[in-house]
N, C-alpha and C positions, 0 to 999 in steps of 0.2 A: 357129716355136718358138725361143725365146731362153733361154739359161740361163748359169749360171756353170760354166765348164769347170775342174774341180779335178783337179790332178795330184799324186799322192803317189809320189815316187821313193824306194822303200824299199830294204831290204837286198838283195832278190832280184829285184824287178820294179817296173815302172812301172804304177800303177793310175790310171785316168782315170774321171771321172764327170761327167755333165752334170746339174746341179741346177737346178730352177726356183726362183723366188723364194719359193715356199711351202715349200721344203725337200724336195720330191719328187725322187727320183732318176729322171731320164728315160732314161738309158742309162749303162752302165758296161762297162769292159773292162780287160784288163791285158796286159802283155807282159814276159817275163822277160829278164834279162841275166846273164851268167856272172860268177863271182868266181874270181880266180886265187890259189891258196894255195901258199905255198912251204914248204920243209922247215924253214926257220929261223923260222917263225911269221909270215910275211908274209901279208897279205890285201889284194889290189888289185883294182880294177875299171877298165875303160877308160871314161873320160867320154863318148867317142863312142857307146858302147853305151847310155848313159843317154838320149842324144838320139834314137838309133834306136828304142829301146823306147818312149819318149814319143810319137814320131810314130806308131808302130804302135798303141799303146793309144788315142791320139786318133782315128786313122782308124777303129778298131773301135767307137768310142763315138759320134762325131758323126753324126747322121742327115743325109741330103742337105739342103742349104739351111738347116741349123740356124744360128741366130745365137748368137754368143758375147759375153756382156756383159763378161767378164773371164777371164783365165787366172790361176788361183790356185795357187801353187806351194808345196809342202811336201815333206818327205822325210827320209831318214836324216841324222843329224847326226855331227859330230866326225870327218869325213873331211878329208884334206888334199889340195887340188887346186892345183897350180902352173899359173896361167893365163898364156898367152902373148898375143901381139898378135892382135887381130881385124883382118881385112882392111878397110882404110878404105873400100873401095868397096862393101862388102856389109853390115857390121853395126858401125858405129863405136861406140866407147864413148860413153856419155852422162855428162857431168860431173854431180856433185852439184848440184842446183838451188840457186841463190842464194836468200836469204831474200826472200820476196815474189814469186818467179818461179813459172811454171807447173810443178808437181811431176810432171807426166805428159807429158814431151815425146815427140814421135815419135822412135823410135830408129833409123830407117833413112832414109838420105838418097838412096839410089840405087834403081834399078829391080830387076828380077829378078837374082839372083846369078849370077855366072859360074861355070862348072863348076870345081870345085876350090877355090872360095872358102870362107871360114869358114862361109858359110851352107849349104854342101853337107853333108848329113848324113854323108857318107862321110869328112869331115875334121873335126877338132876343134882348137880353139886350145890345149887343155891340152898342156903340154910334158912331162908325166910321167904315168904311171898314177896314179889316185887312190888314196891310202893310206887304208884303211878304219879305222874305230874299233875293229875287232877285230884289227888288226895288233899283234903283240907284240914287234916287233924293237927298239923304242926304250927298252928298260929301262935300259941303261947311260946313255943320254942323259938320261933322267929323273933319275937319281941325280946326274949332273953338273950339271944345271940347278938342282936343289934345293941342292946344295952351293954353287954360284956365287952364287945368290940369297941364301942364308943369310949368306955372307961380307959381303954388302952390307946385312945387317939385314932382309932380306925373307923372311917366312914364306910360301912359295909356296902351300901348301894354304890358309892363312887368307886370303890375298889373293884367290885364285880361288874360295874358298867350298866347295871339294871336295878330297878327297884325290887328288893327281895321280899317275898311273902311266903305263905305256907307251902308253896310248891318247891321251895329251895331244898335241894338234896342234903345240904348241911343241916337244915332244921329237921328234915325227916330222920336223919341219922341220930341227931340229938334226942329226938322223941323215942326212937327205938331203943336207944341206950337206957332210957328211963323205964320204958314199958316192956321191952323184950331183951333184957340184958343177957339172957342165956343164948339168944340168937347172935347178938353182937359179939359175944365171947367166942363163938365158933367161926366167925368170919375170918377168912384168910386174905380177903381182898374185896374191892368194890368195883362194880361196873354200873353204868348209868343209862342203860337201855338194852333192848334185845340184841342189837347188832354186836355190841361189846360182849354181851353174855354168850352169844353163840360162838363168837371167836374164841372165847375162853373155854367153852365146852369142847370145841374142836381141838383144844390143846395149844392154841396160839399165844396164851398168856393173857395178861390184863392190859388192855389198851383203851384209849378214849380219843375220839377225834376232837378237834378244837371247837366245832360248832356245838356238839353235845356238851362239851366241857363248859362252854360259856353259859349254858342254861342251868348249871348246877348251883351257882352261888359260891363255888369253891375256886373259881379261876380268877386270877388277877387280870383285868381287862387290858392293862398296859403291857405287862411282860408276857402275857399268855402262858404263864406257868401257874401251877397250883399255888394258892395263897396259904402259906403256913399258919398265919394268924387265924384265919377262918377255921382251918382244920383243927387247930388246938382248941379254939373256943367251942367247937362242936364235939370235941372228944374223939376226933378221928386220928388214929395213928397214921402219919404220912406214908408209912410203908404199905398201907392198905390201898392207897390211891393208884389208879392205873397209869401206865406210861402214856404220855401225850404224844399223839402223832402230829406232824407239822404240815404235811402236804394235803391237797384236796383228797387224795386217796393214797393209801400206803399198804404195801404187802406186809402183813404181820405174821405170816406163817404159811404152811402148806398142810393140806389134809393128809392124814395117814390112814392105815387100814381101818381104824375105828370109824371113819367117816361113812363107811358103808352101812354100819348099824345105825348111826345117827341120822344120816340124810340120804342114804342110797347113792353116795358119791364115791368115786375111786380115790386112791391115795395120790399124793403128789400135786393136787390142784392148788394153785396159789390162792390164799385168802386175802382179799382186799377189804380193808376197813374204809368205806366211803364216808362222806360227811353225814351227820344226822339228817333226818328227813327234810327239815327246812332248808339246809344247805344243799342236799342232793336235788331237791326240787328246783332250787334256784339255778344250780348248775345245769339241770336239764331244760330249763325254760330260757335262760339268758346267758349262761356262763357267768364267770366271776369278774366281768369287766367293770371297773369302777365307773360310776355314773349311770349304769343301766338299771332300770327298774321294771317291775311287772305288777299286775293286779290280779287278785283272785275274787271271784264272785261265787263262793261256795255257801254253805250254811252260814258261816261267818265270812268276813271279807278282810282283805288287807292290801296295802301297798308295800312292797318290799323293794329296797334299792341296795345295790352294792356300792360301797364307799371305801375310800382309803381309810385305814385305821387312824383315828385322830390321836395326837399326842396326849391330849387331856380328854377324858370322857365326861360329858355332861349328862346327868341323869334327870329326865323330866317326868318319869313315872308313866307317861302315856304311850311311850314307844319302847321297843325292845331291840337290843343290839346283840348280835351273835358273831363270834369269830369265824372267819373262813380261812381255808388254807391259802398260803401265800401272803398273809398279812392283811388281806382285805376284811371288811366288816359288813355284815348283813344288817340293815336297818329296817325294822318291821313296824309298821303302824297298822294295828288290827282293830276292826270293829266287831262287836259280838254278833250282830245280826245283819246279814246281807240277803242271802237266799231265804233265811228264816223270816226276815221282814217282808220280803216279796210274797212268801207263802201265806203269812198272816194277812197281808193286804188283799190277796186274792180271795181268801175266805171271808174277810170282813166286808169288802166292798163289791166283789164280783160273784158272790154266791157260790164260792168254792170252785170257780173255773180253773182248769188246768193251765199250765204254762203256754201251751199252743193257742188255746182260746184267748187267753189274756193278751198274747202277742197280736192276734188278729184285731182285737179291740183297740190296742195301742196303734196299730197301723192305720186303722180307720180314723182314729183321732188325729193322727199326724197328717193324714190326707186332708182333713178339714181345717186344721189349725196351723199346720206347718211345724217345723222344729223350733225349739226354744222353751223357756221356762213356763211352767204351768200357772205361775202366780201364787203358788203355795210354797211354804217352807216346812220341811218335815225333818224331824230328828228320828231316825229309824230304830232307836233303842227300844228293846222289848223288856228290859230288866237289867240295869247296870250297863256300864260302857267302859271300854279300854282306851279308845282314841276318838276324838282329839282331847278328851279329858278322861281321867281314870276315876270313875265314880260308881261304886257298886249299887248305889241307890237311884241313879239317874233313870228317868222314864222318858218315853217318847213324847213327841209333841207334833201337832199340825197347826200351822198358822196361816191365816189368809182365806178361810172358807167364806163364801158368800152364797146367795140364793142360786147362782148359776153353776156352782161347783157340782160336777157329776161324779158318780162312782169311778169312772175311768180316769177322770182328772186326779182323784185321790190315789188311785193305783199308780198312775204315772208319777205323781209327786213323791210317792214312796221310793220308787226307783231313782228319782232325782236325789232324794235325801241320802240314799246309800252312796251315790256317785259323789255328791258334795262332801259327805263325810270323808270319803277316801281322798278327795282332792286336796284336803287340808294337809296331806303328807307331801304334796308336791310344791316345793318352793318355787316362786314366791306366792304360794296359793292364797295367802291372806292379804295380799297387796291389792286385790281387786283388778288384777291384770291377767291377760293370757300369758302363761309361762313362756320365757324366752326360748326354751327347748321344744317348742310346739311341733317341730318337724320330726322329732324322735318318736319312733313307734313305741306304743305301750302294749306289750303282750298281756292278754287277759285269759285266765284259766278258770275252771270251776263250772258248775252247772249253769249259772247265770250267763256265762259267756256264749251259750247257745242261742240266747235271745237277741235277735237282730235289733229290735227297738231299744233294748237295754244297752247294747253296744253303742248305738247312736247317741243315747243320752250320755254315756260315759265319755265318748269322744267329744261331745259338745261341752260337757262340764269341765273336763280336763284341758280342752283345747289341743288334744293329742290324737294322732291317728291310732286306732285301736286294732290290734291284731288278735283274731280269734285263734288261740293256740290250743291244740289238743293236749290238755294237761293231765289226762287220765293216767298216762304212764311217765310223766315228767320225772318223778322221783326215781323210778327204775332206770330211765334213760340217764339221769345224772349219776346214778351208781355205776352204770356201764361206762360213761365217759371217765369217771374217776378211776375205774379199773383199767381201762385201756391206757390211760396216761401213766398210771402207776407201773404198769408192765412195760411201758415204752413201745407199745404196739403201733404199727402203721395202720391207722383206722380212719373211718369216715363218719364216726358218730358226732353229730352236731346238735347244739341246743335248738329248741323249737323255734326260737326267734330267727335263726338262720335258715330254717326250713320253709319259711314263708307261710302263706295262708290268706284267708279273706281279711282285708283291711278296711275298716270303716273310718272315713275321714270326717273331721268336724265341720259343721256349718259355721263359717266365719261370724255371721251375725249372731247365731245362737251362742257361740263360744264367748263373744264379748258380753252378751246379756248375762250369761251364767257367771262370768268373772266378776261382774258388778255385784252379783248377789252373794258371792262367797264370803265376804267379811261379815255380812248380816247373819248368814247361816252359822258362822263360827261363834259369833256373840250369843246366839240363841242357846248354845250349850251352857254358857256361863249363867244365863238367866234360868234355864231349866234346873241347874244344879242347886238353886236356892229353894226349890219346892220339893 
C-alpha cells in the first residue's frame, strides 16, 4: 500500500493522513502540542513540539510496510521561527537548485544520526520559541515600521496588500531584535510556519510558499517577491529570508537517513511544500479556479474566493488577500463569531440546548412560518469584528424585537445575522439584489454546515445553492493534491466541490426578501460602530 503522506501542522495539533492516488483516506491520526501564553499578549510554541507531534501522528497513521510516495507539508501561517544551524553530519542544508539541475536532491549525506544531533527529535535547530500569528506584543513595532516606511515613501499596507498589525512577522522580528538580541544574533535563517520549519529540519533548506509569505508583511503583493524595503526597516538581513516557491506545491528536497529518527520515515521520500493552511484548504475545497468561492461556519466564519491577481491592490482593512500558486489571489472576508455566535444564542435563548435540539426547534418554526426573514436584524459580533467593518470595539446588536418575538425567533435571527454578515462579501451583495451568479454552488464547511436549517438560511440569504462539503480533511486533501501535481502523478484527487454532496437550494421568495434586507443590515454595522 503506497500513498501520499499529508501533514497539517495546525494551531493546536499535527494531523496526518495517508491518501491513495484516487483520493481515498487510507488512515489518519493527530497529536497535540501546547501553546505558551504570556500576560503581555504573547503566544509561543516550541518548534521541537511540532516535530514530536508530527512523528507521533505519522506513527499512528502509517500501517506497517506502507509505502510513501511523498511527504506533503502544510500548516499554520504567519509564525516567526528563528532557524539556527543544522548539524552538518546529520541534515545539511540543501542550496537552491541551479537552473537545469535536479530540483529534488537527496538531503542527507550521512548515515543514522548521532544522539543529540539535529535529527534527534529531542533537539531542534530553532534558536527561539516560535512566535505565533496570535501574538499581540508587536503593536508598538508595527507603528514604528509604518512610520519609518512612510518616511521613505512606502505605504506598507498597499505594498503588502493587507492592513498590517501586530501579527506581522516583520514587526515580530523587529520586537525580538530589541528584546532578544542574543537569539536574533544566532539566527541563520527564517521560516514562517511549522511546514517550512519541518522541511528545514529534514534538511531541505529554507523555503516559503506564496500563501504563507503573503501573510508575513514582508511580501510585495504585486511582484510576489520579498520586499527589501520592509526587510531593511525591520532589521532583517535579506539573506535570512527563505526561498519563495512559485507553484501550488513544489518538491523542495528528499528525506535522507536522518528522517527515520525524526519522523520514522525512510530516505528518498520527496518533500513537497504545499500552500499554507488557508491555501491548502481552498485547494481541497474548490481548487484554485478564479471566480470560485466557499464559506465556512466554524467557530469563526468566512467567505473565501479565488480571484485573478489585480494589477493594483486596494487595501480596505476588512478583508485579507493571500497569494496562491499560479498567480491567483485568495480573497478572505472573515467574521469573528459564526459558530461562537450560534453557541452563545443557544445558551442565551434556548436554555443551553445542543445543536440537534436547536435544529429541531428551527424545523418546527419553519413548518409554522415557512422560509424567509424573521423580521429581526442581528449583528453577530460578540466582541470586535473583522468584516464587513474592522473594529475591535464593535459589539453585537438585535433590532426589531416586539411582544411576539420568541426565543426560537431570536436564535433563528442570530443564524440569519451570521449569514447576512457573510453575504456582504458576495458582490453585488449591497445592491439589494439576488447576485447574478445565483446558480453557482457555494460549498460550505465547518461545524455549522451540519445544520440543515442553517444551510437553508445561508442559501436563502445568499441566493446560492449551498453544498455541504466535508471540510474536516480539506486541508490535508489540498496538500495531497498539491503533492500529486508537484510530482506529476496520474491521480484522481479532486476538490470537495467536484465530489458532490447534499445541495440545499434557495427559496426564490425568501432570497428576494433577504436581498432587500441586506443594505439595511450593512448600514447597521456603521451605526453600531458609533456606540
